[in-house]
C-alpha positions as CSV (number, residue, x, y, z in Angstrom):
1,M,68.1,-30.0,-141.4
2,K,71.3,-28.6,-139.7
3,L,72.9,-25.1,-140.2
4,V,76.6,-25.6,-140.9
5,R,77.6,-22.1,-142.1
6,I,76.2,-18.6,-141.9
7,E,77.4,-15.5,-143.7
8,L,76.4,-12.0,-143.0
9,Y,76.9,-9.2,-145.5
10,H,76.7,-5.5,-144.6
11,V,75.3,-4.0,-147.8
12,R,75.2,-0.3,-148.3
13,M,73.0,1.2,-151.0
14,N,71.8,4.7,-151.9
15,L,68.2,5.7,-152.4
16,K,67.3,7.2,-155.8
17,D,65.6,10.1,-153.9
18,A,66.2,11.1,-150.3
19,F,63.3,10.2,-148.0
20,E,62.1,12.4,-145.2
21,T,59.8,11.5,-142.3
22,S,59.1,13.1,-138.9
23,F,62.3,11.4,-137.8
24,G,64.5,13.2,-140.3
25,R,65.9,12.7,-143.8
26,K,67.8,9.7,-145.2
27,S,69.5,9.0,-148.5
28,E,71.6,5.8,-147.7
29,L,70.6,2.4,-146.4
30,N,72.7,-0.1,-144.5
31,H,71.1,-3.6,-144.2
32,L,72.5,-7.0,-143.3
33,I,72.0,-9.8,-145.8
34,I,71.9,-13.3,-144.3
35,K,73.0,-16.4,-146.2
36,L,72.5,-19.8,-144.5
37,Y,73.9,-23.1,-145.5
38,D,72.6,-26.5,-144.5
39,E,74.5,-29.8,-144.5
40,S,73.4,-30.5,-148.0
41,G,74.8,-27.3,-149.4
42,A,71.3,-25.7,-149.8
43,I,71.1,-21.9,-149.3
44,G,68.5,-19.7,-147.7
45,W,68.5,-15.9,-147.9
46,G,67.2,-13.3,-145.5
47,E,67.5,-9.6,-144.8
48,T,67.8,-7.6,-141.6
49,A,66.3,-4.2,-142.8
50,S,66.9,-2.4,-139.5
51,P,67.1,1.4,-139.4
52,S,70.5,3.0,-139.2
53,K,69.5,5.2,-136.3
54,P,67.4,4.3,-133.2
55,D,64.5,6.6,-134.2
56,Y,61.9,4.2,-135.6
57,C,62.8,1.6,-133.0
58,P,65.7,1.0,-130.6
59,E,67.6,-1.3,-133.0
60,T,70.3,-0.3,-135.5
61,L,72.6,-2.2,-137.9
62,E,75.2,-2.3,-135.2
63,T,72.9,-3.7,-132.5
64,C,71.6,-6.3,-134.9
65,L,75.1,-7.3,-135.9
66,H,76.0,-7.6,-132.2
67,M,73.0,-9.7,-131.3
68,Q,73.4,-12.0,-134.3
69,R,77.2,-12.5,-133.9
70,D,77.3,-12.8,-130.1
71,F,74.0,-14.5,-129.2
72,L,71.7,-15.6,-132.0
73,I,74.2,-17.3,-134.3
74,P,75.8,-19.2,-131.4
75,A,72.4,-20.4,-130.4
76,I,71.5,-21.8,-133.9
77,L,74.7,-22.8,-135.6
78,G,75.1,-26.6,-135.8
79,K,71.5,-27.2,-134.5
80,S,69.1,-29.6,-136.3
81,F,65.5,-28.7,-136.8
82,D,62.6,-29.5,-139.1
83,T,60.3,-26.5,-138.6
84,V,60.5,-22.7,-138.2
85,E,59.0,-23.2,-134.7
86,E,61.8,-25.5,-133.7
87,F,64.3,-23.0,-135.1
88,T,63.0,-20.0,-133.2
89,G,62.9,-22.1,-130.0
90,F,66.7,-22.1,-130.0
91,Y,66.7,-18.4,-129.2
92,E,63.4,-17.8,-127.5
93,W,65.2,-16.7,-124.3
94,V,66.5,-13.6,-126.1
95,R,64.3,-10.6,-125.3
96,G,63.3,-8.1,-128.0
97,N,65.8,-7.5,-130.8
98,N,63.2,-8.4,-133.4
99,F,65.0,-7.1,-136.5
100,A,68.1,-9.1,-135.6
101,K,66.0,-12.2,-135.2
102,A,63.9,-11.6,-138.3
103,G,66.7,-11.7,-140.9
104,L,67.8,-15.1,-139.6
105,E,64.3,-16.5,-139.3
106,M,63.3,-15.3,-142.8
107,A,66.4,-17.0,-144.3
108,V,65.2,-20.3,-142.6
109,W,61.8,-19.9,-144.2
110,D,63.5,-19.7,-147.6
111,L,65.8,-22.6,-146.8
112,L,62.9,-24.9,-145.6
113,A,60.7,-23.9,-148.6
114,K,63.5,-24.8,-151.0
115,S,64.1,-28.2,-149.2
116,R,60.4,-29.0,-149.7
117,G,60.3,-27.8,-153.3
118,I,57.5,-25.3,-152.7
119,S,57.3,-21.5,-152.9
120,L,57.5,-19.4,-149.7
121,S,54.0,-18.1,-150.4
122,K,52.6,-21.7,-150.4
123,M,54.5,-22.6,-147.3
124,L,53.0,-19.6,-145.5
125,G,49.5,-20.4,-146.7
126,G,49.2,-17.6,-149.3
127,T,46.2,-17.5,-151.6
128,R,46.7,-14.4,-153.7
129,P,48.3,-14.7,-157.2
130,Y,49.3,-11.0,-157.0
131,I,49.4,-8.2,-154.5
132,E,48.2,-4.6,-154.9
133,S,50.9,-2.0,-154.3
134,G,50.7,1.5,-152.9
135,V,53.6,4.0,-152.5
136,S,54.9,5.8,-149.5
137,L,56.0,9.4,-150.2
138,G,58.3,11.3,-147.8
139,I,58.0,14.9,-146.7
140,E,58.9,17.1,-149.7
141,P,60.3,20.7,-149.6
142,D,57.4,22.0,-151.6
143,I,53.9,20.9,-152.6
144,N,54.6,21.0,-156.4
145,T,57.3,18.3,-156.0
146,L,55.0,16.2,-154.0
147,L,52.1,16.6,-156.5
148,S,54.3,15.6,-159.4
149,K,55.4,12.5,-157.6
150,I,51.8,11.5,-156.9
151,E,51.0,12.1,-160.5
152,K,53.9,9.9,-161.6
153,Y,53.0,7.0,-159.4
154,L,49.3,7.1,-160.1
155,A,50.2,7.0,-163.8
156,E,52.2,3.9,-163.1
157,G,49.1,2.2,-161.6
158,Y,49.9,2.3,-157.9
159,K,46.7,1.8,-155.9
160,R,47.2,4.0,-152.8
161,I,49.2,7.0,-151.8
162,K,50.7,7.3,-148.3
163,L,52.0,10.7,-147.2
164,K,54.5,11.2,-144.4
165,I,53.4,14.0,-142.1
166,K,54.5,15.9,-139.0
167,P,53.2,18.9,-137.1
168,G,53.4,21.9,-139.4
169,R,53.5,19.7,-142.5
170,D,50.1,18.1,-142.3
171,L,46.7,19.8,-142.8
172,T,47.8,22.2,-145.5
173,V,49.6,19.4,-147.4
174,L,46.6,17.0,-147.1
175,A,44.2,19.8,-148.2
176,E,46.2,20.5,-151.3
177,V,46.6,16.9,-152.2
178,R,42.8,16.3,-151.8
179,R,42.1,19.4,-153.9
180,H,44.0,17.8,-156.8
181,Y,43.1,14.2,-156.1
182,P,39.7,14.1,-154.4
183,D,39.1,10.3,-154.9
184,V,42.6,8.7,-154.6
185,P,42.9,6.3,-151.7
186,L,45.0,8.3,-149.3
187,T,46.7,7.7,-145.9
188,A,48.8,9.7,-143.6
189,D,51.7,8.4,-141.6
190,A,52.8,10.4,-138.5
191,N,55.5,8.1,-137.2
192,S,54.6,9.0,-133.6
193,A,54.8,12.8,-134.1
194,Y,51.7,13.8,-132.0
195,T,50.4,13.4,-128.5
196,L,46.9,13.4,-126.9
197,K,47.2,17.2,-126.5
198,D,46.8,17.3,-130.3
199,I,43.3,15.6,-130.4
200,A,41.5,18.7,-131.6
201,H,44.1,19.1,-134.3
202,L,44.0,15.4,-135.3
203,K,40.1,15.5,-135.5
204,Q,40.5,17.9,-138.4
205,F,42.0,15.0,-140.4
206,D,38.5,13.5,-140.6
207,R,37.5,15.9,-143.4
208,F,40.0,14.4,-145.8
209,N,38.4,11.0,-146.1
210,L,41.6,9.2,-145.3
211,A,41.8,5.4,-145.4
212,M,43.7,5.7,-142.1
213,I,46.2,7.7,-140.0
214,E,49.2,5.6,-139.1
215,Q,50.8,5.6,-135.7
216,P,49.9,9.2,-134.7
217,L,51.0,8.8,-131.0
218,A,54.0,7.3,-129.2
219,Y,55.9,4.4,-130.7
220,D,55.3,2.1,-127.7
221,D,51.7,3.2,-126.9
222,I,48.4,1.2,-127.1
223,V,46.3,2.8,-124.4
224,D,46.3,6.4,-125.6
225,H,45.6,5.3,-129.2
226,A,42.4,3.7,-127.9
227,L,41.4,7.1,-126.4
228,L,42.3,8.8,-129.7
229,Q,40.4,6.3,-131.9
230,R,37.2,7.0,-130.0
231,E,37.5,10.7,-130.9
232,L,38.3,10.2,-134.6
233,E,36.2,9.0,-137.5
234,T,39.4,8.3,-139.4
235,P,40.6,4.8,-138.7
236,V,43.8,4.6,-136.7
237,C,46.5,2.2,-137.9
238,L,49.1,0.9,-135.5
239,D,52.7,0.2,-136.7
240,E,55.5,0.8,-134.2
241,S,53.4,-0.3,-131.3
242,I,52.9,-3.8,-132.5
243,H,55.8,-6.1,-131.8
244,S,54.0,-9.4,-131.3
245,V,50.6,-11.2,-131.6
246,E,49.9,-10.3,-128.0
247,N,50.4,-6.6,-128.7
248,A,48.0,-7.0,-131.6
249,R,45.4,-8.8,-129.5
250,H,45.6,-6.1,-126.7
251,A,45.2,-3.3,-129.2
252,L,42.2,-4.9,-130.8
253,E,40.5,-5.7,-127.5
254,L,41.1,-2.1,-126.3
255,G,39.9,-0.6,-129.6
256,S,43.2,1.1,-130.2
257,C,43.0,0.8,-134.0
258,R,40.9,-0.4,-136.9
259,V,43.9,-1.4,-139.1
260,I,47.3,-2.9,-138.4
261,N,50.5,-2.6,-140.4
262,I,52.6,-5.8,-140.3
263,K,56.3,-5.5,-140.9
264,P,58.2,-8.8,-140.6
265,G,61.3,-7.2,-139.3
266,R,59.5,-5.3,-136.6
267,V,57.8,-8.4,-135.2
268,G,60.8,-10.9,-135.4
269,G,60.0,-12.6,-138.7
270,L,57.3,-14.3,-140.8
271,L,56.1,-16.7,-138.1
272,E,55.0,-13.9,-135.8
273,A,53.7,-11.9,-138.7
274,R,51.4,-14.7,-139.7
275,K,50.1,-15.0,-136.2
276,I,49.3,-11.3,-136.2
277,H,47.6,-11.7,-139.5
278,D,45.5,-14.6,-138.2
279,V,44.4,-12.8,-135.0
280,C,43.4,-9.7,-137.0
281,Q,41.4,-11.9,-139.3
282,Q,39.6,-13.3,-136.3
283,Y,38.7,-9.8,-135.2
284,D,37.7,-8.8,-138.8
285,V,40.4,-6.1,-138.8
286,P,42.3,-5.7,-142.1
287,V,46.1,-5.7,-142.3
288,W,48.7,-4.5,-144.8
289,C,52.4,-4.8,-145.1
290,G,54.6,-1.8,-144.5
291,G,58.2,-1.4,-145.6
292,M,61.7,-0.6,-144.3
293,H,63.0,0.2,-147.8
294,E,64.0,-3.4,-148.1
295,Y,66.4,-4.6,-150.8
296,G,65.1,-7.2,-153.2
297,I,65.6,-10.1,-150.7
298,G,63.5,-8.6,-147.9
299,R,61.0,-7.3,-150.5
300,A,60.5,-10.8,-151.9
301,H,59.8,-12.1,-148.4
302,N,57.2,-9.3,-148.0
303,V,55.5,-10.2,-151.3
304,A,55.1,-13.8,-150.1
305,L,53.6,-12.6,-146.8
306,C,51.2,-10.3,-148.6
307,S,49.7,-13.3,-150.4
308,L,47.9,-14.3,-147.2
309,P,44.1,-13.6,-147.4
310,N,43.7,-10.8,-144.8
311,F,46.3,-8.5,-146.5
312,S,43.3,-6.8,-148.1
313,M,44.7,-3.3,-148.4
314,P,47.4,-2.1,-150.7
315,G,50.7,-1.9,-148.8
316,D,54.1,-0.3,-149.1
317,V,55.6,-3.2,-151.0
318,S,56.2,-1.4,-154.2
319,G,58.6,-2.0,-157.1
320,S,62.3,-1.8,-156.2
321,D,62.9,0.5,-159.2
322,K,61.1,3.2,-157.2
323,Y,63.9,3.2,-154.7
324,F,67.1,1.8,-156.2
325,E,69.1,2.1,-159.5
326,E,69.9,-1.6,-159.2
327,D,68.9,-4.3,-156.7
328,L,70.1,-7.6,-155.3
329,T,67.6,-10.0,-157.0
330,Q,67.1,-11.2,-160.5
331,P,64.6,-10.5,-161.7
332,R,64.0,-7.4,-159.8
333,V,60.8,-7.1,-157.7
334,L,58.6,-4.9,-159.9
335,A,55.0,-3.7,-159.8
336,P,53.7,-3.1,-163.3
337,N,50.4,-1.4,-163.2
338,G,50.7,-1.3,-159.4
339,R,50.7,-5.1,-159.0
340,I,53.4,-7.6,-158.0
341,T,53.0,-11.2,-159.2
342,V,53.5,-13.6,-156.3
343,P,56.2,-16.2,-157.4
344,T,54.8,-19.7,-157.1
345,D,56.7,-21.7,-159.7
346,N,60.1,-21.6,-158.1
347,P,60.8,-22.9,-154.5
348,G,61.6,-20.4,-151.7
349,I,61.4,-16.7,-152.3
350,G,61.2,-17.2,-156.0
351,Y,64.0,-14.8,-156.9
352,E,67.7,-15.5,-157.5
353,V,70.2,-13.3,-155.6
354,N,72.6,-11.4,-157.8
355,E,75.8,-11.8,-155.9
356,E,77.8,-9.6,-158.2
357,T,75.5,-6.7,-157.4
358,L,75.8,-7.6,-153.7
359,K,79.6,-7.5,-153.9
360,R,79.5,-4.0,-155.5
361,H,77.7,-2.6,-152.5
362,L,79.5,-4.6,-149.8
363,A,80.7,-2.8,-146.7
364,G,81.6,-5.8,-144.6
365,T,81.4,-9.6,-144.4
366,Y,81.2,-11.9,-141.4
367,N,81.5,-15.7,-141.6
368,F,80.5,-18.3,-139.0
369,T,81.1,-22.1,-139.1
């Protein structure tokens, strides 16, 4: 297989509801959609779902576009390969920039799966016919708004509620949610909002019977999380700290966490995501798939990834109707009764791309031949 043409689309879409974390509040997304062509005319789709600001990680849409245009695409265009491993070998010299790499790599998975006439789930080694979905809820201006959203999504069948928290918007909120929903699977996501000075405060979370607290300490830390985990009954889940299978192995050996959140964009694509899944399975540590508010293309890739056997906890891969008035795939990725069926009948990601919708939200196009 040889890549003969690459198109990048800057797609801008609004969220149905603004989403607030400890980083700030966002209502608009800017992602890069990747369309690859091989010499036969076959097409593979991927998505670079990077943040718009360097808060979650150092990358942004502009840095991803720069890396793809000036380094990654020149390294892959016109090259022949038969496996994802061969493909990623063309740019292994590029350090970091995982979101930029991931969009291209995921498009290659789609292209290769289609060339073999199999679903992406099957190509990855997936075993689940459906995945269980949870929802991630942002910081709300008042508790009643939050409670009404929780009620809505529980009524829709979602299996787990994740709350974004930050200092000053944590214990009181969790206590009130637990008062109304004492038995609902509940997690808290701090997005690196605390330090080791907050251990006494964080130990109070143990009374809420949380499934986990996600990334309480620094975005690049593994060592301090090991110290914190020894003090907490609540399992610590690492997200931002895990960029590779080696990061995951170090965290597991240090005892830095009891759960890992795998995001393909954060780790450079599905190949590394699968490696992290496998090493966690060896350590008997469960994993789940987080989200970057992906459009339907990236969401479809996440669904296939979640079909792997050690994705044993409901993740953030929920129905796209939760976030967007319309989406880029047909059919849309939906989660009736809190479950998403894993496409297995059609090759590749299992969804068609609605290019008319894509054009309506287009903010820029870049072509490479």
